[in-house]
N, C-alpha and C positions, 0 to 999 in steps of 0.2 A: 503492498500499501503507499510505502513512503515513496518508493521508486517510481511511482505510476505515474504523478506529475512530470519528474525528469522524463520520461518517456515518450509523454503528449508534446509537451515543448518541442523537445528533440525533433517531433515529426510535424510539424504546424507549419504552415507557410511564413514568408517573409513578412515580417510587419506594415511594410509599407515599397511601393513601387520605385521610391526616389532612391533608394540604398541597396546594394547588392547584398545577395543574401550571405552570413559570413557562418561559415562552418566551426562547431565546436570542436573541442581536441577531442571528445570521444567521437564525433562523427569522421574526421579527419583519419584518425586511426583504423576505422572501421572500412573507409575507402582507400585506404591505403593499397596501390597498385603492387601486385604480386610478383615475385621475383623473374626475371628474365630468363626464357630459355636458354640452355647450357649455350653460349656464346661461343663460336669459331674464335679461334686466337691464333692470327696469322703472323708467319715467320718471317720477322724482319729482312733475314738476309734472301728471299726468294722474289723470284718477278713472279706474277702469277698470270696465266695466259687465259686465254677466255673459256676456254675448258674446264680451267682450275675455278674460276669465278662460276660457271653455271654450278660444278658440283660442291660449293661453297652453299650458293643461292638452292639448291634443293635440298640442303639440310638444316638450313636456317630459318629460310623464308616462314615464315607460319600458313601462309595460305596454301603449302603442300599439305602441313600438319593438319589442317582445320578440313581439307578433301579426304585424306586419308583416315582421318577419324570417321566420316561419314559416311565412306566404304565400308569400315568394320563394323560399323550400326546395320548396314542394307545385308552385311552378311550374317547378323545377328537376325535379323529378318528371317532369313532363309532358313536359317538352323533351327527356330521357333517354328515356321510351317511345316517343315520335315517333322517336326516332333510329333503332331497331329494325327500323324499313321500311325504311331502307336499308341497301345491303351497306357492309361494313368492308374498309378496303384497308391493308394496313401495309406498309410497308418492312425487310426484312430483311437484314443482313451477315453472312453466316458464314464465320468464318474456323475451318479444321480442320486438324488435324495427327496421322496415323497411321502407326504403324512396325509392321512384322511382316515374318514370315521366308517366305519363297516356294520353291518344290521347282523348282529348275532341275537337270536332267539327271540327277547323283548327287550333289547337295548342296544344301541349303538356304541361300539367299543373300537378306541383309538388303536390304528396301526401306524405305526412308522416304518420305512424300507431304506436300505441304503445301498447300492449298486454300483459296481465297479466292472467294466465291459471292456476291454482291448481289441479291436477290431482290424482287419484290414478292408479296403473299400477297393473295388474294381468299377472302372468307368471307361468302354470302349465302341468307339463307330464303328461297326462293322461292315457298311455300305452306304455311300454319301452321293452314289450316282457321279463321281469325279470331282465335287466340291473341294475337296483337300487337295487333288492333283490341282486345280485350277489357282487355288492360293499359294503351292509350290511354285508355280509356273511364273506366277506374278512378281513373287519374290525375289525367284532366279533373275529374270530380266530387268527388276531394280538394283539388284546388286550388279549386272553387266552395265546399266547405264552408272551406275557409280563411280566403276572401277573406269569405265570411259570418262565422266567427268574428270577425277583424279588424274588422267592422261591427259586430260586437256588444260589443268592445272599446271601440271608441270609444261607444257608446251608455251602457255603465256608467262610463267616465271624465266624459262631461258630466254623469250622474245625479251621480257623487260630488260632483263641483263645485258642481252646483245644491244639493247636500244641506249641504256645507261652506258653502258662499255664504248660505246661507237660516239655518245654526245660526249664523253668524257675526254675521248683520243680525239673529238674536235676541237675541243675547247683549248687543250694542249698544244695542238698542232696552231690553232691561233694564236695563244701566246705565245711560240716560239717562233712563227710569222712576225708577232709583233715585236718583238727582240729583235729579229735580224731587219725591220724597219725601223726600228729606233736607231740602228749603229749604221744604218746606210745613210738617215738623216745626219746622225752625228759626222759621219766622212764627208756629208755635204757640206755641214756648217763649218770643219776644220777648212775645208778647200776652200769656200768663201771668206772666210777671216785671212787664209793667207795671202790670199788673190789682195784683198782689201791692204794688207801689209805690205804689199808689192806696189799699189797705185793701178793697180787692175781691175780692180771693181770696186765698187761703189757700197756706202753703207746700206740703203734698200736692200741690196744683193743678199748683206750678211744678216739685217732682220726678219728677210723672206727666211733663209735658212734656218735660225732659228726658232720663228714661229712654225717652219716643220717639224722640227724636231719638238717642241714642244707639245705638239700635235700629237706625234708617236708616242710621246710618254704618256700621254693620256689614253690614247689608244690601248696603251701596254697593260695599264691599270684595270681597264675594265675587262679586259681579258682573262686576267690575276682571280678578278672576284668569279667569271663566268666559268674559272676551271671549278674553282671552291667547290660553288653549288654543285657542279656537272659529277666533281665525287661524291658528294652528299648523296647526291641522288643514287649513284652506282651502290654504294654503301648502305641504302634503304633496299635497293632491288634484291640485295645478297642477305638481308634479314639481319642486317648489323648496324650498329651505332654509327653514325658520320664522323664520331672521332676517330675509331679505329683506325691506325696505319698500314696502310697497306698497299706494297709495290703492283703495279701492274703491266704489262708488255705494252711498248711503246709504236704508234702507229709505222714506225721507221721499220719495224721489224716485222710487220703483216704484210703478205702477198696480196696485191691487190688483183681481183679477177680482171681479165682481159674477155670475156665473153660470159651470154648464161648459160649454155651448155645444154639447153635444152627448149622445145617448142611451147608455147602458150596452151595448145591443146592438150601434149603431153602434161601439162600441169596439171589443167580444169580434170584430165581424168585421174590424174593420182589423187591430188585434192577428196572426189568425190569419193575414191576407193577409201583412204586412210584417215581421213580427217576425223579425230575422236568427236568432236562436238556433233558432226553428223549422225556420226554412228551411236550416240547417245538417243537420237530422235529416234532414231529406228528400235532401238531397244526400248523407248516407251513406249512406242507405238505397238510392242508384243507385247509390253506389260498389258495396254489399254486392253489390246484383242485379250487377254485372258482375263481382265474384271468383265466383260462384257460375257465372255461364255460362264463364269463364275455367279455373275447377277441370273442368267438363264437357269442356273442349276438350282436356285434358291424357289424356286416352282417345285422341285420334286421331294419327296421324302427322305429321310435318314433311317437305316436300321442301328440300334448299337443294344450292346451286352451291358448289363451292370449289375452291383449285387455286392453283399457285406457278407464277411464271414467273422468268428470270433469267437471267445470264451467269456462268460460270465460270472461273478460270484454275487450274492447276495445277502443281506443281513436284515432282517426281519424282526420289530418288537410289537407285542400286543400289551397295551395295559391291561391288567396288572402283571402279567406273565412275563418272564425274561426272556431273554434276547437267544433268536436260535439263527444259525449259520446256515445258508442253503448248501448244497456241494456246488462246486464247478461244473458250469454246464454250456455246453456248446452250442451255438445257432450259425444259421448262414441264412443270405435270404440271396435268391438270383432273380434276374427280370429281362425279356428280351424286351426293346422297346420300339415299336414305330413310329416317329414323330411327321405329321405332312400337316402344315399350317392352311388352313383353308383361307383364311382372310387376315390380312395384316393392315386395313386402310389403305390399301394400295404403296404400300412401301414398296413390296419389291418391283411394280411396274415403274416408280420413280428410279428407284436405282439400276435398272435396265435404261431407263431414257438418258441416266445420269452418265451411265458408261457406254453407250452409243453414240454420245457427245464428245465424250473423252477420247476415243477412238477417232472421230471425224476430225476433230480438232488436231490431234497427235500427225494423222495422216498432213493436214493443210499444212501443220508444221512443216514437216520436213520438205514438202514442195516450195515452202517460204525462204529454208536455211540453204535448197538444194542453189536457188535462184541468187540468195547470197554468196554462197562458197564461189561460184563460177565467176561472179561480179569483183569480188575480192580478188579472185586470182587473177585477173583481167588486169586488173588495176595495178596490184602489185609487180606484174611482168612487164607493164608499158611502163611503171615508175622505174625499174631498174635498169630497161633498155636506154631510157633517158638518160639516166643516171650514169650508165657505161659512156654514152655518147659525149654526155658534161664532162667525165673525168677526162678522156682524150684530149678533147677540147680543151681544158684546164691545164692539161700536160704542156699543149703547145701554147698556149697564151703564158705560161710560166719561164717556159726556156725564151721564146722572142723577146718576154718583158724582161727578164736577167741579163740578155745579151743586149739589147736596147738601153739599159741601166748603165751596164761597165761602159758603153762604146759614148756614152753622153757624161759620163762622170772625166774619164779621159781627154774626153775635146772638151770639158769645162777646164780642164786646168792646163793644157796650152790654149786657152783662149778662143778658142775654134768653136764652142758652144754656151749660150749664155746661161745664166744662172734659171730663168723661167723653166728650160729644157731639161736642166740637171733635176730641177724640182716633179715637174710633171713626170719626167721618166721613173723618178724615184715613187713617186705615189702610184702613178702604172706598176710598179713589181708588187709594191704593196698590195695592191687589190689582187694582183696575179698570183700572189702567194697565200692569201684568204681563200679566194676563188680554189687556189689545187686542194687545200686542205679541205674545205666544207665538200665538194666534186668527190675526192675520196673517202672520206668518211658516208658520205649520200650514199656511193656506190654501195660499200659495205652495210648501210642497213638497208639499203635496195632491196639484195641479196638476201639479207636475213629475213626482210620481210616476206617476199616468195617462200620462202621455205616454209616461214611459219605460217601463210595461208595453205601451203599444200600439206601442211603436217611434216614434214621431211626433218624441222626440229626434235622430233622425239626419238628419233633414228640416227641422228646427227649427219644426217646428209645434206651439209650444208657447203658450197664451193669454194 
């Protein structure tokens, strides 16, 4: 009673709308976050490749554990359905006491009895026109669907890691390009200052070179921040804290694909054959068909056998006589039951309608997702082809811009080219470096996206 006001106060609403609700110390303790799942500890001396990162994510990402536990629950459902094929046997022990008045001669005599009877109780459905078999079929396809959902979760986790990894590589590549751009800007500024000392350049030329250097430094700081954010995204996709320090492989160590290696028609056929989310819908359709069959079987009777058997011992007492123990007695009871529901308020009809609607919905869902899969593969293939062409063009642009910048800088030192020409060439080279890094990571991401849409990520078939 003393604690009741405290509990009532803790469960009340905030006192007003103009202040946030303040948690009490007891509430904070009860809402304390549970400890994190056993976290992966990286080796500081190891450089982790993409395959290593995928393995870490599959072990640590909580989404895979959620799907795994769901699949385990559906496996238990299947075991429960199969258990209905067996009889149930229960042990019972009944102790009872009764007092009543019996008529004896011309008076009522009070009688009290005490009985203890251990027994075994049997219940077994012999025949139900396949109802239990239908329930097992439903559970079986629900388990298959859960397993496919588990696979699809892995597919999504793998692709999420690949996307985050390539974004990090792109951010670091942009940072490297920005650092190179800053060095080029410093070189141009030093050349302008040297020419100014010799009287071959003007102060506005030097100021413009210094402005270009400051702009390059500003751009570098932005890329450093983007790199930190991309690193945190990668750690989150691995199921790790962003504070974990982990060395990953650089984009310079990756082989850039020079072709897609397949046709869009083959990619679409492959996706329709192995996409786990599409096969999951097929399993759900099979379960819905079994649900409809089970709903029809509810119209049919069931035949079952049941009974109990045991021993009993009774102690009786009649007033004013002494108590008497009865000898141990065996007892048994067996019955064969035929149960047939004649009328249930049209509940069975509604169950059949619901099951038929679920089946039609599952069929329509398959048609819808089939169209989505084909379009997703088509879009991913087109994106990968575009990224491949852009990567080749960006590589050519970088080579041309590098050659142009070197020539412009050399000519400027000899007084052949102007300050404007050198700064322009330096900016063009900066844009070319950025485009090259972006094109390479876009190509890698496009190839991964195509493998994701076809389902190849689950089998490691990524170019």
